[in-house]
TIBA-397420 format. One line per 3 residues: number of its first residue (from 1); their letters; for each residue x, y, z of C-alpha. Coordinates in steps of 0.25 Angstrom, whole numbers. Layout:
NUM> A> X Y Z | ...;
# end
This chain:
1> MAY> 374 457 353 | 380 464 366 | 383 457 378;
4> AVI> 388 459 390 | 395 452 403 | 387 455 416;
7> KTG> 389 452 431 | 378 450 442 | 375 439 451;
10> GKQ> 390 434 452 | 389 429 438 | 390 436 424;
13> YRV> 382 435 412 | 384 439 399 | 371 445 395;
16> QQG> 367 453 381 | 356 461 380 | 340 453 381;
19> DKL> 346 442 390 | 339 437 400 | 347 429 412;
22> DVE> 345 425 427 | 354 432 437 | 356 430 451;
25> NLN> 344 438 459 | 345 454 458 | 335 457 466;
28> LDE> 328 466 458 | 314 469 452 | 309 463 440;
31> GTV> 310 475 429 | 323 481 435 | 334 485 427;
34> LEF> 347 483 430 | 362 487 426 | 375 477 423;
37> APL> 389 482 423 | 393 473 412 | 408 466 413;
40> IVG> 407 464 398 | 401 473 388 | 401 471 372;
43> EGA> 398 461 359 | 408 453 348 | 422 459 349;
46> DIQ> 419 473 357 | 418 469 373 | 422 478 385;
49> VGA> 426 471 398 | 423 477 410 | 433 478 420;
52> PVV> 425 475 429 | 413 482 422 | 411 489 407;
55> DGA> 410 504 409 | 398 510 404 | 392 496 399;
58> SVQ> 379 491 407 | 369 481 405 | 355 483 410;
61> ATV> 346 471 414 | 331 472 417 | 326 459 429;
64> LSN> 315 450 425 | 314 445 436 | 318 437 447;
67> FRA> 316 420 451 | 323 410 459 | 328 400 450;
70> KKE> 327 384 448 | 331 377 460 | 344 373 462;
73> IAF> 350 361 469 | 363 361 478 | 368 347 482;
76> KFK> 379 343 491 | 384 331 494 | 396 322 499;
79> RRK> 399 311 495 | 399 297 505 | 395 307 515;
82> GYH> 381 305 514 | 379 321 513 | 371 327 502;
85> KTK> 363 341 503 | 354 346 491 | 349 360 493;
88> GYR> 342 369 483 | 342 384 479 | 335 392 469;
91> RSL> 343 405 465 | 336 416 464 | 340 425 450;
94> TKI> 335 437 441 | 332 436 428 | 337 449 421;
97> EIN> 336 454 405 | 347 460 400 | 344 474 393;
100> SIA> 354 482 388 | 369 481 386 | 374 495 385;
# end
């Protein structure tokens, strides 16, 4: 099955048709169809590497939902100084589903 490597939110993802993944928040409504320009497209030995993107290739995805991730903890501390700080945060994410790779 063909796969592609796309870049969104400063990260790269290896995707196939039908994959569902959580990416950084895209601020799009649910049901919106969007296109990514892939960095790599192919299957098996037939791989095309773009410079920086593959010409004529595209990956279509649908926005399934926008949500906030589980709480993460950032803990800072310096030994022997009595300094420690705990702070929590929740990332905003978007769940997308890959429709097609062309």
